[in-house]
Backbone as CSV, one residue per row, in Angstrom:
resi,resn,N_x,N_y,N_z,CA_x,CA_y,CA_z,C_x,C_y,C_z
1,MET,0.953,-1.231,-0.135,0.160,-0.133,0.048,0.756,1.718,0.204
2,TYR,0.623,2.013,-1.051,1.780,3.574,-0.612,0.249,4.906,-0.594
3,TYR,1.122,5.315,0.000,0.631,7.103,0.405,1.346,8.197,-0.341
4,PHE,1.112,9.007,-0.687,1.804,9.611,-1.491,1.348,11.434,-0.921
5,TYR,2.039,11.964,0.089,2.422,13.183,0.576,2.745,13.970,-0.180
6,SER,1.892,15.550,-0.567,2.771,16.665,-1.022,2.535,17.791,0.318
7,ARG,3.927,18.545,-0.018,3.860,19.641,0.278,4.393,21.183,-0.155
8,ILE,2.794,22.136,-0.636,3.732,23.162,-1.205,3.195,24.286,0.043
9,SER,3.992,25.597,0.683,3.844,27.017,1.032,2.502,27.270,1.408
10,THR,2.385,28.056,-0.411,0.660,28.681,0.037,0.057,28.119,-1.135
11,ALA,-1.038,28.727,-0.613,-1.589,28.374,-2.136,-1.983,28.379,-3.387
12,GLN,-1.347,29.826,-4.238,-0.955,30.059,-5.305,0.055,29.270,-5.649
13,GLN,0.855,28.603,-4.988,1.961,27.589,-5.531,1.405,26.125,-6.186
14,ASN,1.801,25.796,-7.302,1.948,24.717,-7.982,2.344,23.351,-7.352
15,SER,1.238,22.281,-7.048,1.982,20.666,-6.810,1.927,20.351,-7.483
16,SER,2.077,20.405,-9.179,1.887,19.269,-9.874,3.320,18.890,-10.465
17,ARG,4.017,19.766,-9.831,6.053,18.954,-10.963,5.636,17.202,-9.638
18,GLN,5.492,17.852,-8.447,5.118,16.579,-7.518,4.548,15.168,-7.685
19,LEU,3.031,15.968,-7.624,2.055,14.590,-8.663,2.453,13.814,-9.909
20,GLU,3.114,14.945,-10.152,3.332,14.185,-11.586,4.932,12.965,-11.481
21,ASN,5.648,13.292,-10.730,6.653,12.875,-10.398,5.556,11.405,-9.509
22,PHE,4.485,11.442,-8.512,3.975,10.155,-7.915,3.459,9.232,-8.586
23,LYS,2.585,10.015,-10.239,1.772,8.923,-10.831,2.813,8.807,-11.788
24,SER,4.113,8.812,-11.526,4.295,7.762,-12.347,5.262,6.366,-11.553
25,HIS,4.904,6.087,-10.570,5.413,5.900,-9.037,4.282,4.290,-9.231
26,ILE,5.186,3.416,-8.770,4.155,2.070,-9.156,3.086,2.261,-7.635
27,GLY,1.679,1.687,-7.929,0.784,1.989,-7.034,0.101,3.063,-6.594
28,TYR,0.494,3.970,-7.370,-0.101,5.618,-7.469,-1.846,5.488,-7.730
29,ASP,-2.574,6.434,-6.324,-3.589,6.212,-6.253,-4.396,7.322,-5.727
30,VAL,-5.281,8.035,-6.639,-5.108,9.307,-6.029,-5.802,9.794,-5.025
31,LYS,-6.533,8.656,-4.388,-7.087,7.912,-2.935,-6.493,8.300,-2.208
32,LYS,-5.089,8.292,-2.545,-4.414,8.065,-1.230,-3.312,9.618,-1.520
33,VAL,-3.450,10.447,-2.253,-3.445,11.824,-2.216,-3.388,12.265,-1.122
34,PHE,-2.043,13.050,-0.371,-2.394,14.184,0.284,-1.673,15.200,0.479
35,ILE,-2.251,15.839,0.163,-1.752,17.571,-0.399,-1.940,18.950,0.629
36,GLU,-0.753,19.681,0.694,-0.767,20.163,2.162,-0.612,21.427,1.693
37,LYS,-1.348,22.514,2.333,-0.816,23.773,1.508,-0.399,24.524,3.044
38,ILE,0.175,24.502,3.207,0.662,24.954,4.724,2.650,24.801,5.006
39,GLN,2.963,25.889,5.521,4.534,26.219,5.691,5.000,25.360,5.853
40,GLY,6.355,24.938,5.727,7.264,24.013,6.406,7.931,23.829,7.460
41,ASN,7.687,24.826,7.752,8.118,25.342,9.520,7.398,24.985,10.533
42,VAL,6.266,24.515,9.927,5.223,23.768,10.694,5.237,22.666,10.658
43,PRO,5.498,21.856,12.096,5.902,20.538,12.318,5.118,19.578,11.785
44,PHE,5.322,18.423,11.248,4.591,17.624,10.206,3.469,17.078,11.151
45,PHE,3.331,16.414,12.771,2.031,16.021,13.167,1.147,17.316,13.453
46,GLU,1.235,18.324,13.190,0.175,19.468,13.264,0.175,20.173,12.613
47,ARG,-0.223,19.560,10.845,-0.617,19.659,9.576,-1.475,18.379,9.315
48,PRO,-2.669,19.565,9.215,-3.873,18.741,9.401,-4.070,17.706,8.120
49,GLU,-3.513,17.839,6.796,-3.155,16.813,6.327,-2.941,15.891,6.570
50,ALA,-1.461,15.631,6.643,-0.117,14.741,7.442,-0.739,14.005,8.652
51,ASN,-1.493,14.556,9.678,-2.482,14.235,10.206,-2.831,13.294,10.435
52,ARG,-4.622,13.452,9.653,-4.966,12.552,8.861,-4.727,11.557,7.838
53,MET,-3.379,11.451,6.958,-2.996,10.783,6.766,-2.024,9.596,7.444
54,PHE,-1.574,10.414,8.512,-1.194,9.000,9.201,-2.051,8.521,10.368
55,ASP,-3.571,9.195,10.825,-4.415,8.431,11.663,-4.624,7.264,10.053
56,GLU,-5.271,7.188,9.271,-5.615,6.943,8.401,-4.837,5.353,7.843
57,ILE,-3.221,5.196,7.944,-2.893,4.454,8.490,-2.423,3.628,9.324
58,THR,-2.403,3.753,10.405,-2.024,3.366,11.755,-3.543,2.952,12.518
59,ASP,-4.801,3.355,11.785,-6.049,2.751,11.891,-6.115,1.316,11.438
60,ASP,-5.844,1.908,9.978,-5.936,0.636,9.249,-5.418,-0.589,9.427
61,LEU,-4.209,-0.570,10.686,-2.686,-1.449,11.162,-1.771,-1.898,9.458
62,GLN,-1.928,-1.206,8.615,-1.004,-1.839,7.281,-0.157,-1.319,6.855
63,SER,0.669,-2.713,6.522,2.110,-2.000,5.875,1.967,-1.047,4.855
64,CYS,2.944,0.138,4.880,2.551,0.563,3.852,4.254,1.358,4.045
65,THR,4.045,2.674,2.714,5.380,2.919,2.018,4.170,4.650,1.860
66,VAL,4.843,5.374,2.083,4.620,7.359,2.005,5.779,7.514,1.460
67,VAL,5.957,8.514,-0.206,6.368,8.420,-0.919,5.593,10.043,-0.388
68,VAL,7.562,10.558,-0.778,7.437,11.714,-0.881,8.668,12.507,-1.799
69,ASP,8.231,13.926,-2.034,9.106,13.992,-3.445,10.374,14.357,-3.072
70,SER,10.555,14.826,-2.073,11.473,15.194,-0.915,11.665,14.668,-0.090
71,VAL,12.504,14.532,0.697,12.883,15.127,2.794,12.003,16.039,2.548
72,ASP,12.504,17.755,1.767,12.520,18.769,2.872,10.403,18.587,2.686
73,ARG,9.752,18.055,2.317,8.459,17.799,2.196,7.937,17.490,3.786
74,LEU,8.751,17.085,4.225,8.330,16.937,6.041,8.319,18.194,6.611
75,GLY,9.797,19.064,6.776,9.874,19.763,6.936,11.191,20.760,6.888
76,ARG,11.151,22.153,7.261,12.545,22.825,7.081,13.234,22.550,8.659
77,ASN,12.837,22.071,9.348,13.315,21.615,10.487,13.676,20.617,11.428
78,LEU,15.442,20.069,11.025,16.329,18.993,10.830,14.971,18.126,12.446
79,LEU,14.893,18.714,13.317,14.701,17.976,14.595,13.310,17.148,14.460
80,ASP,12.341,18.020,13.613,11.082,17.378,13.281,11.133,16.424,12.811
81,ILE,12.281,16.537,10.628,11.943,15.586,10.778,12.132,14.045,10.693
82,LEU,13.676,14.286,12.036,13.917,13.319,12.975,12.616,12.557,13.134
83,HIS,11.500,13.402,13.985,10.828,12.404,14.830,9.768,12.146,14.369
84,THR,9.858,12.900,12.889,8.767,12.341,11.983,8.944,10.622,11.340
85,ILE,10.513,10.779,11.354,10.855,9.738,10.447,10.743,8.435,11.471
86,GLU,11.400,8.585,12.978,11.418,7.965,13.931,9.594,7.559,14.595
87,THR,8.639,8.071,14.553,7.640,8.154,14.758,6.792,7.000,13.279
88,PHE,7.424,7.323,11.948,7.214,6.398,11.017,7.399,5.171,11.384
89,THR,8.909,4.753,11.503,9.274,3.547,12.093,8.485,2.953,13.225
90,LYS,8.553,3.277,13.932,7.712,3.295,14.735,6.612,2.384,14.351
91,ASN,5.537,2.910,13.770,4.553,2.334,13.583,4.727,1.515,12.278
92,GLY,6.126,0.938,11.857,6.000,0.239,10.654,5.606,1.148,9.559
93,ILE,5.728,1.755,9.469,5.654,3.009,8.716,6.813,3.328,7.409
94,ASN,7.308,2.464,6.283,8.319,3.199,5.632,8.292,4.456,4.815
95,LEU,8.943,5.439,4.672,9.144,6.540,4.301,10.230,6.196,2.579
96,LYS,9.324,6.692,1.824,10.269,6.829,0.909,10.249,8.097,0.109
97,SER,11.313,8.762,-0.393,12.203,9.989,-0.695,12.603,10.260,-2.386
98,LEU,11.848,10.604,-2.904,12.170,10.573,-4.907,13.531,10.970,-4.630
99,LYS,13.858,12.353,-4.385,14.722,12.709,-4.633,15.971,11.918,-4.329
100,GLU,16.114,12.354,-3.035,16.927,11.767,-1.870,17.710,10.135,-2.917
101,GLY,16.223,9.356,-2.788,16.615,7.654,-3.133,16.552,6.918,-2.651
102,PHE,15.961,6.723,-1.016,15.664,5.930,-0.366,14.975,6.255,0.934
103,THR,14.665,4.219,0.903,13.933,4.356,1.789,14.453,4.153,3.344
104,THR,13.669,3.895,4.034,13.503,4.187,5.347,13.800,2.501,5.776
105,LEU,12.633,1.776,5.681,12.335,0.031,5.684,13.032,-0.162,4.457
106,LEU,13.790,-2.180,4.644,13.690,-2.654,3.500,12.119,-3.856,3.199
107,ASP,12.216,-4.457,2.686,11.151,-5.284,2.421,10.886,-6.300,3.651
108,ASN,11.287,-6.426,4.360,11.529,-7.491,5.564,11.077,-7.068,7.129
109,GLY,10.786,-5.384,6.259,10.457,-4.580,7.121,11.722,-3.709,8.291
110,GLN,12.923,-4.559,7.928,13.783,-3.911,9.216,14.097,-2.581,8.530
111,GLU,14.895,-2.193,9.757,15.630,-0.515,9.069,16.852,-1.123,7.990
112,ASN,16.910,0.237,6.939,17.132,-0.039,5.803,18.877,0.835,6.388
113,PRO,19.782,-0.358,6.640,21.355,0.174,6.369,21.568,1.631,5.852
114,MET,21.626,1.508,4.612,21.558,3.255,4.476,20.847,4.522,5.089
115,ALA,20.098,4.079,4.299,19.317,5.249,4.864,19.726,5.831,6.557
116,LYS,19.859,4.463,7.279,20.057,4.337,8.585,21.039,5.539,8.891
117,LEU,22.020,5.184,8.063,23.227,6.035,7.934,23.278,7.154,7.761
118,VAL,22.732,7.584,6.407,22.132,9.308,6.433,21.233,9.718,7.532
119,ILE,20.309,8.660,8.288,19.383,9.622,8.985,20.288,9.697,10.314
120,SER,21.609,8.776,10.379,22.744,9.125,11.371,23.223,10.940,11.814
121,VAL,23.535,10.546,10.487,24.628,12.146,10.164,23.261,12.968,10.531
122,MET,22.485,13.163,10.405,21.411,13.989,10.504,21.009,14.474,12.027
123,ALA,20.787,13.091,12.484,21.042,13.170,14.227,22.156,13.775,14.941
124,SER,23.486,13.358,14.500,24.444,14.094,15.033,23.652,15.706,14.849
125,ILE,23.804,15.876,14.118,23.133,17.263,13.507,22.233,17.868,14.203
126,GLY,21.404,17.024,14.604,20.323,17.496,15.873,20.345,17.495,16.700
127,GLU,21.341,16.215,17.509,22.032,16.431,18.487,22.511,17.523,19.242
128,MET,23.097,18.310,18.357,24.070,19.335,18.201,22.899,20.524,19.093
129,GLU,22.222,20.703,18.413,20.788,21.318,18.246,20.126,21.523,19.209
130,ARG,20.065,19.930,19.880,19.276,20.168,20.742,19.867,20.240,22.410
131,ASN,21.341,20.694,22.240,22.072,20.925,23.536,22.246,22.509,23.386
132,ARG,21.783,23.220,22.092,21.780,24.593,21.919,20.603,24.717,22.809
133,ILE,19.527,24.590,21.533,18.065,24.529,22.761,18.021,24.158,24.196
134,LYS,18.604,23.428,24.855,18.209,22.996,26.267,19.220,23.936,27.349
135,THR,20.340,24.257,26.542,21.039,25.539,27.212,20.573,26.710,26.777
136,ARG,20.219,27.398,26.314,18.821,28.702,26.030,18.107,28.635,27.251
137,THR,17.158,26.943,27.226,15.944,27.259,28.621,16.694,27.533,29.908
138,ALA,17.504,26.031,29.941,18.255,26.577,31.137,18.599,27.380,31.896
139,GLU,18.859,28.474,30.447,19.607,30.170,31.281,18.223,30.426,31.266
140,GLY,16.632,30.326,30.112,15.299,31.420,30.851,15.386,30.794,31.619
141,ILE,14.836,30.110,31.990,14.425,29.625,33.082,15.258,29.901,34.646
142,ALA,16.808,29.696,34.827,17.273,30.477,35.601,17.036,32.040,35.717
143,ILE,16.992,32.873,34.721,16.396,34.267,34.883,15.378,34.179,35.517
144,GLY,14.477,33.623,34.851,12.599,33.111,35.408,12.336,33.640,36.802
145,LYS,13.534,32.453,36.794,13.739,32.297,38.624,13.890,33.721,39.333
146,ALA,15.246,33.776,38.914,15.515,35.102,39.906,14.496,36.245,39.681
147,MET,13.588,36.153,38.542,12.375,37.256,38.089,10.960,37.255,39.245
148,GLY,11.055,35.850,39.820,10.147,35.537,40.678,8.979,34.911,39.179
149,LYS,9.382,34.240,38.635,8.127,33.662,37.283,7.546,32.493,38.018
150,PHE,8.229,32.056,39.037,8.588,29.660,38.768,8.598,30.453,40.276
151,LYS,6.962,30.756,40.615,6.494,29.872,41.986,6.128,28.318,42.277
152,GLY,6.260,27.698,41.342,5.828,26.672,42.044,3.888,26.422,42.116
153,ARG,2.895,25.268,42.007,1.978,24.446,41.360,1.122,24.909,42.615
154,LYS,0.098,25.664,42.194,-1.189,25.515,43.066,-1.949,24.355,43.016
155,VAL,-2.500,23.912,44.151,-3.497,23.124,44.937,-5.059,23.124,44.300
156,GLY,-4.494,22.310,43.906,-5.928,21.663,43.340,-6.758,20.548,42.852
157,ALA,-7.887,20.626,42.489,-8.586,19.654,42.269,-7.805,18.243,41.875
158,ILE,-7.743,16.918,42.469,-6.768,16.269,41.893,-8.238,14.444,41.354
159,GLN,-8.282,14.171,40.121,-8.754,13.238,39.325,-8.283,12.098,39.598
160,SER,-9.335,11.318,39.146,-8.601,9.714,38.859,-7.740,9.018,38.367
161,ASP,-6.514,8.644,38.849,-6.405,8.165,37.695,-7.314,7.388,36.169
162,GLU,-8.022,6.797,36.695,-9.417,6.136,35.646,-10.048,7.654,34.733
163,LYS,-10.527,8.737,35.727,-11.766,10.011,34.987,-10.760,10.234,33.859
164,LEU,-9.263,10.174,34.111,-8.166,10.711,34.094,-8.288,10.221,32.071
165,LEU,-8.139,9.093,32.328,-7.264,8.256,30.845,-8.873,7.878,29.858
166,GLN,-10.707,8.370,31.013,-12.123,8.305,29.988,-11.914,9.421,29.341
167,ARG,-11.135,10.174,30.240,-12.376,11.811,29.972,-10.439,12.402,28.378
168,HIS,-9.615,11.401,28.462,-8.530,11.888,27.449,-8.098,10.587,26.405
169,GLN,-9.088,10.251,25.686,-9.209,8.828,25.283,-8.057,9.778,23.954
170,THR,-8.255,10.892,22.889,-7.855,10.486,21.902,-5.792,11.220,22.198
171,VAL,-6.073,11.602,23.274,-4.918,11.900,23.852,-4.067,10.284,23.976
172,GLN,-4.451,9.476,24.818,-3.626,8.318,25.056,-3.701,7.545,23.464
173,LYS,-5.108,7.824,22.862,-4.429,7.374,20.972,-3.401,7.860,20.674
174,LYS,-2.982,9.263,20.646,-1.616,9.747,20.007,-0.242,9.734,20.822
175,LEU,-0.553,9.003,21.904,0.652,8.512,22.949,0.978,7.663,22.173
176,ILE,0.399,6.524,21.755,0.754,5.689,22.115,1.075,5.687,20.405
177,LYS,0.578,5.939,19.526,1.425,6.075,18.120,2.669,6.975,18.245
178,GLY,2.777,7.826,19.600,4.454,8.210,19.169,4.766,9.381,19.087
179,LEU,3.307,10.968,19.303,3.677,12.005,18.783,3.832,12.549,20.102
180,THR,4.634,13.928,19.883,5.240,14.495,21.294,4.026,15.295,22.010
181,VAL,4.311,15.775,22.674,3.401,16.482,23.966,3.454,17.632,23.181
182,ARG,3.833,18.085,22.066,3.475,19.514,21.715,2.482,19.692,20.392
183,GLU,2.814,18.748,19.787,2.182,18.188,18.444,0.836,17.836,18.858
184,ILE,0.678,16.725,20.186,-0.587,16.452,20.827,-1.746,17.200,21.055
185,SER,-1.087,18.477,22.176,-1.699,19.302,22.049,-2.551,20.866,21.211
186,GLU,-1.561,20.696,19.830,-2.301,21.379,18.483,-3.355,20.393,18.629
187,ILE,-3.111,18.994,18.328,-3.998,18.649,17.731,-5.343,18.355,18.081
188,SER,-5.351,18.290,19.619,-6.421,17.744,20.830,-6.486,19.135,21.168
189,GLY,-5.900,20.031,21.446,-6.127,21.473,22.264,-6.059,20.600,23.993
190,ALA,-6.026,20.131,24.211,-5.663,19.380,25.584,-3.882,20.167,26.195
191,SER,-3.536,20.606,27.493,-2.956,21.210,27.541,-1.861,20.522,28.056
192,SER,-0.584,21.107,27.732,0.776,21.002,28.323,0.896,19.784,29.737
193,ALA,0.150,20.459,30.814,0.096,19.794,31.727,-0.938,18.371,31.579
194,THR,-1.521,18.718,31.179,-2.618,17.733,31.098,-1.605,16.536,29.638
195,ILE,-1.650,16.326,29.183,-0.945,15.295,28.348,0.071,14.808,29.218
196,ILE,0.591,15.419,29.772,2.053,14.734,30.618,1.568,13.388,31.790
197,LYS,0.530,14.300,32.713,-0.094,13.654,33.401,-0.914,11.959,32.930
198,VAL,-1.582,12.144,31.221,-2.260,11.197,30.959,-0.490,10.017,30.581
199,LYS,0.205,11.093,30.220,1.634,10.431,29.404,2.064,9.590,30.931
200,LYS,2.213,9.642,32.096,2.447,8.938,33.164,1.997,7.525,34.042
201,VAL,0.704,8.228,33.438,-0.538,7.575,34.667,-0.863,6.136,33.560
202,MET,-0.030,6.795,32.028,-0.161,5.395,30.932,1.071,4.447,31.201
203,ALA,1.934,5.657,31.539,3.611,4.625,31.571,3.178,3.904,32.952
204,ASN,3.240,4.325,34.272,3.024,3.660,35.240,2.294,2.025,34.691
205,ARG,0.835,1.305,34.173,-0.158,1.004,33.530,1.053,-0.039,32.850
206,ASN,2.412,0.124,32.060,2.570,0.182,31.010,1.787,-0.404,29.653
207,MET,0.911,0.642,29.524,0.220,1.455,28.265,0.925,1.721,27.453
208,ILE,2.190,2.471,27.013,2.936,2.508,26.343,5.326,2.468,26.698
């Protein structure tokens, strides 16, 4: 089963070139084409069409390949691209990039060594970026504490674990699929604090 994902930045741009490349690909089906008109700096799982495609694939529980014209269709941010590929792999989804000429999984479902090498190099660059972000975050928190902005958690109502899980079933579903707290918050509207609570309960129950 093949799915085809196309992204253009604005409504004025034309996706015809990407679609023409898709049409010559084995397994092409117009019903499996998802066209996104959105800026590339928007994280993959915060995009409407990308999220709809991901849900369709994972709900059907079929092994499949997502075809993109090039890796940069997934995003402009290296960390987001790496996260998207990791989430795909976790859910048994193969990614094929026509421009770069690689697939992330082999026919037997194992990771492609060559693709893994390319991704490893990307990950090394991403690790440097993560460390830079962590340093800046730590500095920001230190400044905030000095200014009295971090005063601790307020005492509030405590809901049972069962009720928490029952109220946030969409959050559970997204966590199982490997999405991040930020992505789930954007999709579901739930606060980061709530998602973290649900994640903790699910981890304690070995649900994830």
